[in-house]
C-alpha positions in Angstrom: 14.8 -2.9 -3.5 11.8 -5.1 -2.9 11.0 -7.8 -5.4 7.8 -7.4 -7.4 5.1 -9.9 -8.1 5.0 -11.4 -11.6 1.3 -10.5 -11.7 2.2 -6.9 -12.5 3.1 -5.9 -16.1 6.8 -6.5 -16.9 7.5 -2.8 -16.5 10.4 -0.7 -15.2 7.9 0.5 -12.6 7.3 -3.0 -11.2 11.0 -3.7 -11.2 11.7 -0.5 -9.2 9.0 -0.4 -6.6 10.2 1.0 -3.2 7.7 -1.0 -1.1 6.0 -4.3 -1.4 2.4 -4.5 -0.1 0.2 -7.6 0.0 -3.4 -7.7 1.1 -5.6 -10.8 1.7 -8.3 -12.2 -0.6 -11.8 -11.6 0.6 -13.2 -14.6 2.4 -16.6 -14.9 4.1 -18.9 -11.9 4.6 -17.9 -8.5 5.8 -20.1 -5.4 6.4 -19.0 -1.9 5.4 -20.6 1.5 4.9 -19.1 1.7 1.4 -17.8 -1.0 -0.9 -15.4 0.1 -3.7 -14.6 -2.1 -6.7 -11.2 -1.3 -8.2 -7.8 -0.8 -6.7 -6.4 1.9 -8.9 -6.2 5.7 -8.2 -9.9 6.2 -8.3 -10.7 3.5 -5.8 -7.8 4.2 -3.5 -8.5 7.9 -3.3 -12.2 7.4 -2.8 -11.2 5.1 0.1 -8.9 7.7 1.6 -11.4 10.5 1.3 -14.3 8.5 2.7 -12.3 6.9 5.6 -11.3 10.4 6.6 -15.0 11.3 6.8 -15.6 8.4 9.2 -16.9 5.7 6.8 -16.1 2.0 7.1 -14.7 1.2 3.6 -13.9 -2.1 2.0 -12.1 -2.2 -1.4 -11.9 -5.1 -3.8 -9.2 -5.4 -6.4 -9.3 -8.3 -8.9 -5.5 -8.6 -9.2 -3.1 -6.5 -7.2 -3.3 -2.8 -6.1 -2.2 -0.7 -9.1 -2.3 -3.6 -11.5 -4.1 -1.7 -14.2 -3.4 1.7 -15.8 -2.7 3.2 -12.3 0.5 1.2 -12.0 1.8 1.1 -15.6 0.9 4.5 -17.2 3.3 7.1 -18.6 3.6 8.8 -15.3 2.9 12.2 -16.8 1.0 14.5 -14.4 -0.5 17.1 -16.7 -3.1 19.8 -16.1 -6.6 19.3 -17.5 -9.4 16.8 -17.1 -10.8 16.6 -20.6 -10.2 17.3 -24.3 -11.6 20.5 -25.8 -13.9 21.3 -22.9 -15.3 24.3 -24.9 -17.6 21.8 -26.6 -19.6 21.4 -23.4 -20.6 25.1 -23.3 -24.1 24.3 -24.6 -24.7 21.9 -21.8 -22.8 23.5 -18.9 -22.8 27.2 -19.9 -19.9 29.7 -19.6 -19.5 29.2 -15.8 -19.6 25.4 -16.1 -16.9 25.3 -18.7 -14.7 27.7 -16.6 -15.2 25.4 -13.6 -14.1 22.4 -15.7 -10.9 24.3 -16.6 -10.3 25.2 -13.0 -10.9 21.6 -11.9 -8.2 20.6 -14.5 -5.7 22.7 -12.5 -7.0 21.6 -9.1 -6.6 17.9 -10.1 -2.8 18.3 -10.3 -2.7 20.0 -7.0 -4.6 17.2 -5.4 -1.9 14.8 -6.4 0.8 17.2 -5.1 -1.0 17.4 -1.7 -1.5 13.6 -1.5 2.2 13.0 -2.1 3.2 15.6 0.5 0.7 14.7 3.1 1.7 11.0 3.2 5.3 11.5 2.3 4.9 9.2 -0.7 8.3 8.5 -2.4 7.3 8.4 -6.1 10.0 10.5 -7.8 7.7 13.5 -8.3 9.4 16.1 -10.6 8.0 19.4 -11.8 8.3 20.5 -15.4 6.4 19.6 -18.6 6.5 20.7 -22.2 3.9 20.5 -24.9 5.6 19.9 -28.3 4.5 21.5 -31.5 4.6 19.2 -34.6 3.2 22.0 -36.8 3.4 25.8 -36.7 -0.4 26.0 -36.1 0.1 24.1 -32.8 2.0 27.2 -31.5 -1.1 29.2 -32.0 -3.0 26.8 -29.8 -0.2 27.0 -27.2 -0.4 30.7 -27.2 -4.1 30.6 -26.6 -3.6 28.0 -23.8 -1.0 30.1 -22.1 -3.3 33.2 -22.2 -6.2 31.2 -20.9 -4.2 29.8 -18.0 -3.0 33.3 -17.1 -6.6 34.5 -17.1 -7.5 31.7 -14.8 -4.9 32.8 -12.3 -2.5 29.9 -13.0 0.4 30.4 -10.4 3.1 28.3 -12.2 5.6 29.3 -14.8 4.6 29.2 -18.4 6.9 29.9 -21.4 6.4 29.7 -25.2 9.4 28.3 -27.1 10.1 28.9 -30.8 11.8 26.4 -33.0 15.3 27.7 -32.3 14.8 27.3 -28.6 13.7 23.7 -28.5 17.2 22.5 -27.8 16.6 23.9 -24.3 14.1 21.1 -23.5 14.6 18.3 -26.0 17.5 16.9 -28.0 15.4 16.3 -31.2 15.0 18.2 -34.4 11.4 17.0 -34.8 9.5 20.0 -33.3 8.9 23.6 -34.3 8.0 25.0 -30.8 6.7 24.2 -27.4 5.0 25.4 -24.3 6.7 24.9 -20.9 4.5 24.4 -17.9 6.2 24.2 -14.5 2.9 23.3 -12.8 2.8 19.9 -14.5 5.4 17.2 -14.2 6.0 13.4 -13.9 6.3 10.6 -11.3 6.6 6.9 -10.7 2.9 5.8 -11.0 3.1 2.4 -9.3 4.9 3.8 -6.3 2.2 6.5 -6.0 -0.5 3.8 -6.1 1.3 1.7 -3.5 1.8 4.8 -1.3 -1.9 5.6 -1.5 -2.8 2.0 -0.6 -0.6 2.3 2.5 -2.3 5.6 3.3 -5.7 4.0 3.0 -4.8 1.1 5.1 -3.5 3.4 7.8 -6.9 5.1 7.9 -8.6 1.8 8.5 -9.7 0.8 5.0 -10.0 -2.9 4.4 -8.2 -3.7 1.2 -8.6 -7.1 -0.6 -6.5 -8.3 -3.5 -7.2 -11.2 -5.9 -10.9 -10.6 -5.1 -12.6 -9.9 -8.4 -16.2 -8.8 -8.1 -18.3 -11.5 -9.8 -21.8 -10.4 -9.1 -23.6 -7.4 -7.6 -27.0 -7.7 -5.9 -28.5 -4.2 -6.0 -31.0 -2.8 -3.5 -31.2 -0.7 -0.4 -28.3 -2.7 0.9 -25.9 -4.0 -1.7 -24.1 -7.3 -1.8 -20.9 -7.5 -3.9 -19.8 -11.1 -4.4 -16.3 -12.5 -5.1 -15.2 -16.1 -5.5 -14.9 -16.7 -1.8 -16.8 -14.0 -0.1 -19.1 -11.0 -0.2 -19.3 -7.4 1.0 -22.6 -6.1 2.4 -22.7 -2.3 2.1 -25.0 0.7 2.0 -23.2 2.3 -0.9 -21.1 1.0 -3.9 -18.5 2.8 -6.0 -17.5 1.2 -9.3 -13.9 2.3 -10.1 -12.9 -0.2 -12.7 -12.5 2.1 -15.7 -11.1 0.1 -18.7 -11.4 -3.2 -16.7 -15.2 -3.0 -15.9 -15.8 -5.9 -18.4 -19.2 -7.4 -17.9 -19.8 -6.4 -14.3 -22.0 -3.5 -15.3 -22.8 -3.7 -19.0 -24.5 -0.3 -19.2 -21.4 1.5 -17.9 -19.0 -0.7 -19.9 -20.6 0.3 -23.1 -19.6 4.0 -22.4 -15.9 3.3 -22.0 -13.6 1.8 -24.6 -10.4 0.0 -23.5 -7.5 1.2 -25.6 -4.0 -0.1 -25.5 -1.0 2.2 -24.9 2.6 1.1 -24.8 5.9 2.1 -23.2 9.5 1.1 -23.5 12.3 1.8 -21.1 15.9 2.0 -22.4 19.0 0.9 -20.7 20.4 3.5 -18.2 21.9 6.2 -20.3 24.1 7.9 -17.8 23.6 11.5 -16.6 25.4 13.2 -19.5 23.6 11.4 -22.3 20.2 11.6 -20.6 20.6 15.4 -20.2 21.4 15.7 -24.0 18.0 14.2 -24.6 15.9 16.0 -22.0 18.1 18.8 -20.5 15.6 19.9 -17.9 14.3 16.5 -16.8 10.8 17.4 -18.0 7.9 15.3 -19.2 7.2 15.9 -22.9 4.3 15.1 -25.2 3.6 16.0 -28.9 0.3 16.9 -30.5 -0.4 14.1 -33.0 -3.4 11.8 -32.8 -1.0 8.8 -32.2 1.0 10.9 -29.8 4.5 10.3 -28.4 5.1 11.0 -24.8 8.4 10.5 -22.9 10.5 11.4 -19.9 13.5 10.2 -17.9 13.4 7.8 -15.0 15.3 8.4 -11.8 18.0 6.0 -13.0 18.2 7.9 -16.3 16.5 5.6 -18.6 14.3 7.0 -21.4 10.7 6.0 -20.9 9.0 6.4 -24.3 5.3 5.8 -24.8 2.4 6.2 -27.2 0.8 4.3 -30.1 -2.8 4.1 -28.8 -4.5 0.9 -30.1 -8.2 0.3 -30.3 -8.0 -3.2 -31.8 -7.9 -5.0 -28.4 -4.8 -6.8 -29.4 -1.3 -5.9 -28.2 1.6 -6.0 -30.7 3.4 -9.3 -30.7 6.6 -7.6 -29.8 6.1 -4.3 -28.0 9.8 -3.4 -28.0 10.1 -4.0 -31.8 6.9 -2.0 -32.4 7.9 1.0 -30.3 11.6 1.2 -31.1 11.2 2.8 -34.6 8.9 5.4 -33.1 11.5 6.3 -30.4 14.2 6.5 -33.1 12.2 8.9 -35.2 12.4 11.3 -32.3 15.9 10.3 -31.1 17.9 8.8 -33.9 21.0 9.1 -31.8 19.7 6.2 -29.6 20.2 3.6 -32.4 22.8 1.9 -30.3 20.7 1.8 -27.1 19.2 -1.4 -25.7 15.6 -1.6 -24.7 15.4 -3.2 -21.2 11.6 -3.1 -20.5 8.5 -3.0 -22.8 4.9 -3.2 -21.6 1.4 -2.0 -22.4 -2.0 -1.6 -20.7 -5.5 -0.4 -21.2 -6.7 3.1 -20.7 -10.4 4.0 -20.7 -11.6 6.2 -23.5 -15.0 7.9 -23.5 -16.7 9.1 -26.7 -16.6 12.7 -25.7 -13.2 12.5 -23.8 -14.6 13.9 -20.6 -14.4 11.9 -17.4 -17.7 10.1 -16.6 -19.0 10.6 -13.0 -22.5 9.7 -12.0 -24.9 7.3 -10.3 -26.6 4.3 -11.9 -30.1 5.1 -13.0 -32.6 3.8 -10.4 -29.7 2.9 -8.1 -29.1 6.1 -6.1 -26.6 4.3 -3.8 -24.3 3.2 -6.7 -21.7 5.7 -7.9 -19.1 5.5 -10.6 -16.1 7.3 -12.2 -14.4 6.2 -15.4 -13.2 7.1 -18.9 -10.3 9.5 -18.1 -9.1 9.3 -21.7 -5.4 9.7 -21.0 -5.7 12.1 -18.1 -6.3 9.5 -15.4 -3.4 10.3 -13.2 -4.8 13.6 -12.1 -8.5 13.3 -13.1 -8.9 10.1 -11.0 -7.8 12.0 -7.9 -10.3 14.8 -8.7 -13.1 12.3 -9.3 -12.4 10.6 -5.9 -12.7 14.0 -4.1 -15.9 14.9 -5.9 -17.5 11.5 -5.2 -16.6 11.6 -1.5 -17.9 15.1 -1.1 -21.2 14.2 -2.8 -21.6 10.9 -0.9 -21.0 12.7 2.4 -23.4 15.5 1.5 -21.0 18.3 2.1 -20.8 19.7 -1.5 -22.2 17.9 -4.5 -21.8 20.8 -7.0 -18.6 19.4 -8.6 -20.0 15.9 -9.0 -23.3 17.3 -10.4 -21.3 19.4 -12.9 -19.7 16.3 -14.4 -22.9 14.3 -14.1 -24.8 16.8 -16.2 -22.8 15.9 -19.3 -24.4 13.0 -21.3 -22.1 10.2 -22.4 -23.1 8.2 -25.5 -22.7 4.5 -25.6 -20.2 3.4 -28.3 -22.0 1.9 -31.3 -21.5 -1.7 -32.4 -21.7 -3.6 -29.2 -18.8 -5.3 -27.5 -17.5 -6.9 -30.7 -17.7 -4.0 -33.1 -17.2 -0.8 -31.0 -13.4 -1.1 -31.0 -13.0 -1.7 -34.8 -15.4 1.2 -35.6 -13.4 3.6 -33.4 -10.1 2.3 -34.9 -11.4 3.3 -38.3 -12.4 6.7 -37.0 -8.9 7.2 -35.5 -7.3 6.1 -38.8 -9.3 8.8 -40.6 -8.1 11.4 -38.2 -4.4 10.3 -38.7 -4.9 10.6 -42.5 -6.3 14.1 -42.1 -3.4 15.0 -39.9 -1.0 14.2 -42.6 -2.8 16.2 -45.3 
């Protein structure tokens, strides 16, 4: 198994990569049709889509490919691209909301096709279960099932009552569930590395350790790094939670929030199957949600605890272990081998943000996937490429029509204000 760079988060993913890729730092000036800033799923898939359409593409990554959320997330590939898309009916109309729902299904299929086309070894498994913490969650599941069937969803769906939950999870914590065989889970870093290899094979120039430090806008754009620059006709900003101060207007619309994962020691096949009999990904319905699944070597990967403070727990393993034991008290004797966290990008209305910069028609962006980034990033890349190429901009325009408020409070106060709001929601949840 290839060794991994210490620059990646100390995750089980980094310790179990099946390939090691290294790309040079940008030096000097290069010219491209399109410059992409960000080496996660959005940037990599924009690069693939555009290179296929004949564009010369240069991609700049500040650290390593997949260093951010794309290489350290929960690995859950779940239908949907937003939260409660019904709220956008007043802006998008009935047809627009229906299209958002269909895009939420297509997004998963895009990942499926990408993996198949480039034979990416990323432990893709199918099967997912939403977990009901309260009886009223089952009503929501029933409505979701009926809506999926009305949309023509081709994959298996099954509602579970409390007495049937042992079929999917070895925990007494839940009162029902909804099985979805069209969602699943995978190794996120191996997916990102596989997509980077695919992009390189299509002629994309990828540069690591090449943070964009300044952008000169205009008819031709210059993106500067410490040792070089890219001159391009078009620019795609694909930084999500790591945009920082590169583009302040966009950064104010996405809030970095910490999410954390632990990986147990290998449990062995029998014990692992007692926890998750059908090797599904699972997720509950609480505000501070728990999500978990098995790795290929039969560790429990247990995540959750979304933080808006901007500060990681001093000891992630100690912080997450009690949460894991609430779900699986039978794991009290089990060792935690890996513990890590990372930032996801949250938008105020929880819908991915796709658009162009005002007064900069050649600058495009996609960000704020709010926990659905694994699939939504692939969809965003396809929609951006289609619009840039002029073949079909309707999907891009649908998302771009939705206004996205800037978080109040500025860079110093927006996270504490949102943290207070989330605390209120958790209190309400317990009432």
